N, C-alpha and C positions, 0 to 999 in steps of 0.2 A: 502493498499502498502505500502510495504517493503522498504526503501532508499537501492538503488542497487548502483554501481559505476559510474553506466551512469548518474544516478541523479549529484552527486558529478561534474562529469565529466560536466553538464551541467551548473549550479552552476559557477563553472572556468570558464566555456568560459565566458560566460553573464559577470563575473567581470573584466575578461581579455579582453572583447572589450569594456566593457563600455555602451551596447547595445543590445536590443531583437533581433531586425533585423540584424546586423553585425553576434550574434553569431548565429541565424538561419540561414545565409546564408553560413556561414561556415560550418556548419555539414548539409545542406542538409536539411533543414527543414524549416518551414511558420513562419512567425511570431506567426500569432495565434497559430498555437500547439504549437511550442515555450514556449510561453505566460502561455497556459494552465499548462504544463507540469513545468513550475515553479511555478504557482499557487497552485498544487497538491505537490509539495514538501517540500513549506509551510507552509502548513497544514498538513501532517508529523511532520516536526520540529513545530510546537507551536507558528509560529510568521513571520514578515516581515522582510527578509532577503536581499527586494533591494526598492527603492522609484524614483522616478523619478527627472532627475536634468534637466537640460537649456540643455545638450548636450547626454543625456539619460537616464542610470540608476545608483546607485554607491552603495554600501553597507550600509545598518543599521549596528550599533552598533555588533546588535545581528546577523547579515550578516557574519561582520567581523571575530567574535567568531567561527561561523560554518564552515567559505572556510578557515581560518587554519588548521583546524581538516581535512576538505574535502582536501586541499592539501596531509597533512600528511599521509591520508590513500590511495591515487593515490600513492601515493611514493612508502608506503611500496607496494602496490599492484605491480608494476612495477618491483621493485625488489624481490618480491616474483618469478614472471615469469620468469624475465632472469635467476634468480639462478635456479628452477627448470626445466628451459631450457637443464640446461646442463647435464641431469639425463636421461636412458631411464626408460621406465614404467618397468622392471625390475630391479631400481634402481642402476643400472649401470652406471659409468659416460660418460657421452657421448663423441666421440670424437671430437674434435673443427674440423670444417670442413672449410677446407681452399680451395679457387679457386686461380686459376691463367692462365694466359697466357703459352702457352707451352714454358718455358724456364726453365734456372737451376736455377735463382731467387726465383721461389715459393719453389722448394726444400731445398734450403738454407733455407728461412724461416722457412719451416716446420719443418727442425732439431733443430732450435732456439727455436722454442714455444715448443716442447715437448720435452723439458728441465725437468728434473723433479720437478725444483723450480716453472716452468709453470705449465703444464698438463702432464697428463700420456702420450696422444695419439693424431696423428694430424691425420685426414680423407685428402687427397691433390685430387683434381680433376683437371685438365686442359680443357680448351676452345680455339678454336682459334680466338675467337670475346669476344673482352673487353668489349660491349654493352652484348653480352648474359652473361655475368658474373656480371654485373651489374645488370640487372634482374636476376636472379636465388639468389644474396645476396639479393635484397631489397624482393624477395619472401620466405626470412630465410632457402634457401638450403646451404646458406655458414656464416660462423660466421665473416669473412673475406675474401678479395681476392687481390692479387698483376694484377694489368690491366695497362695497356699502350696506351697515344695517342700520338697525330704530333703536331705542330703548327700551328693554324689556320682550326683544327680539335678537339678542345678539345671536353673531353668526356661530356653528357651531365648529367644532376644530377638525382641524384635517390631516389626515397622515402625511407625516413630511413636510407638512408647511407650517411655517413662521409666518406670523403678520404682528403687524404696526399700526396703532392710531393715529391718522395724522390729522386729524380735527370734525370736531361739530359743529352744524350747521342748521341753521334753522330751515324748515320747509314755508314756502313764499306759496302764494296764490298767482293763476295767471288768467287775465279776464281780459274781455275789449276794453281798448281805449273809451271806448262810449258808455262804458255800461256805468249805471249811477254810482256805484260802489267804488268806482277808479279816481274818483276826487280825493277820497280820502286818503292820507299818508300808508296810514295804516287801516285794517278790515276786520275785524270782530267775528270769528268763527261762526258763532251762532247767527249772525246775521245773514251768511248767507245758505241757510238751512232750509230752503224754498227754491235752492238754484240748483239748475240740470248739472249733470259733473261729467266727466271723461275721465275714467282711470283705466290705466293699465290692469292685466292678471295678474293672478299672484306670482310674487316673482321665488316663496318658499323659505323665504328670508324675512318677512315681516310685511311686505309691502305687497298690498295697499291695506291689509289690515289694521297696523299702526295708527293712517289715516282715519280708517273707520271706527276706531277705539276713541279719537282726539274729536271725534265728530261726536261721539255717542256722549262724551264728560261734556261736551257745549251744550248737548238737548235736543241733539239731531240724528236722524238716520242717513248719508248722503244719497239722494236722488242721483243713482246711473243711469245717464241715458245714453252712452257711447262707450267702446273697451277698445282702446289700440294705444299700441308702444312706437305709434310712425311718427317722426318728429313733423313730416308736412301734414299728415291726414289732423294732428292735433294742433298744430298753428292754424288750418283753415275752420276749425271747428271752433276752435276758442275765439280765431279774427272777426269772425260771422255772426257772433254771441248765441252761436248755440250751444256751448258749455262752455264750464269754466273749469280750471284743475289744480290742484296741488301741484308746485311745481319744485324743483333747486331753485338754488339762487342764480344760479349759474344759467339759467334756460333761458333761450335766444330771445331776443325782442325784435319786437316791430314796431312802424308808427300806430300800427292795428291793435297791437297789445302791450296792458299794463302788466307790468309784475310789481305785486305789494306786499309786504308783512301780515304777517297775522299777531293781530295784540295778543301780547302776553306770549307770545313764542309759545304756541300747544304742543306742538308737534318737532323733532328732531331728526336728522339722518347724522351716521358717520360715517367717515372715509377711511379706510384702512388700505395699508399697502401689504400684501401677499407674498414668499417668497419659498421655493423650495428649499429643503434645508440642504439633498445634494446637489442642486442645482450650478448656473455657476455665479449666483449670487450667495450661495449657501453660506461659506465660509465667512466670505469678506463680503457683506451688504452694505458697507459706511456708502458706498458712492450711490447704491440705487435708495438706501432711506435720504441722504441728502439730493437727490434730483428729486424726488419722490417730494417731500416736501418742499423744494422751490419750487415745482411743476402746482403744485395744493395753493400756496400763497400768490403764486400767479395767476393761475384758474380763478379764485374769486376774486382778487383785485378787478377783474376784468369787469364784473358787475355793479354796472351805476348802484340798485336796490340795494345790494347785500353793502355796498362802501358807505352809503345813506343808513343803511339797520345799523353798521357799525361806529357810527360815528354820531349815532341816536343815544346806543349802550353806553357806549365808553369801557370803561372797567369789564363790566357783564359781559362781554364775550368770550364764549369758550374755546372757539376756532377760528 
C-alpha cells in the first residue's frame, strides 16, 4: 500500500478528535473500519502512530513527527488545487466567477476585481435568489458572490463558504412621480394600505415575506396586483401608475418615477460578500473584502434618495 492524501487526512482527523470513534463518525466510517485503516497506515510507516489514553488516543513521539509532515503535505496539496483552479485546461487563466443578486453592486464589485492589479477578467452572473447563489458558490460555480438578507430572515450557512456583512440599508418605495404621496419627503407605510403593489416571487431568503411582515405591523396586508423581477417591466408598471413597489435604495430612477424613504424605516435589508474557503480568495480574502467595501460605498453614494436619507438621519445610519 502506498500512502495517499486520504490516509494523511485520516491521521489528522484521529489526532484532532483524540478518538477513533469520533473521527470515524466525522468521516462517515465505522470504528472497526477506521481502526483497521490506521493499523495499515502504521505498517506502511513502520511504527506506532497512536497509543491509547484514558480519554481516547494520543500520538506517539513518532506519530507527532509524521503528523507534522502530514499537515504540511495536506496544506501544500490544498494550495496546489486552489492555484490550479485558476487555470483552464489549455493553460489560460480562468476568469474570476462572480455571482450576485440583480443589483448594481455586483457590477461595481466586478469593475474593482478586474483591475490589472487584481485579475485580468471577471465573469458575472446574477440570480434572483440569494439561497441559489450560496448553493452555486458552495458547489464551486462561483469564487465569490454578493448576497442579501433581512432581519429575522438571516441566510443559513453554506458548506465551504465564508461571508462578511457589507452594510445595512433601509427599503424605500418607488411610485409614479405624479402620485399624490410623492410630494412628501417620506411616506408612512400605513398610508399605502390601499395601493396596488408589484412584488417579486419569494426568493427563499425572506423576500417578500419580510415586506409583508412590515405591512402587517403597519396594520394592513398588501394588495399584490403584479409579480415581476424584470426591471423594465417594473419601471413601466410604476411609471404608468399601475402599481407601486418596495425597492432598494439604488433602484434606478427616471423623471417618471420617485423614490421615497418610509417613515420610521420599518424595513431593512443587509448586503453581504461571500466567498469559497478553498477558492481563489480563500486564504487571502483581504483584496476581495476591500474591493467589496469600496463597491458598496460607491454604489450607495450614487443614489440621491439615499444621500438625502443619510443626511436627514446623521449618526443614526447603520450602513
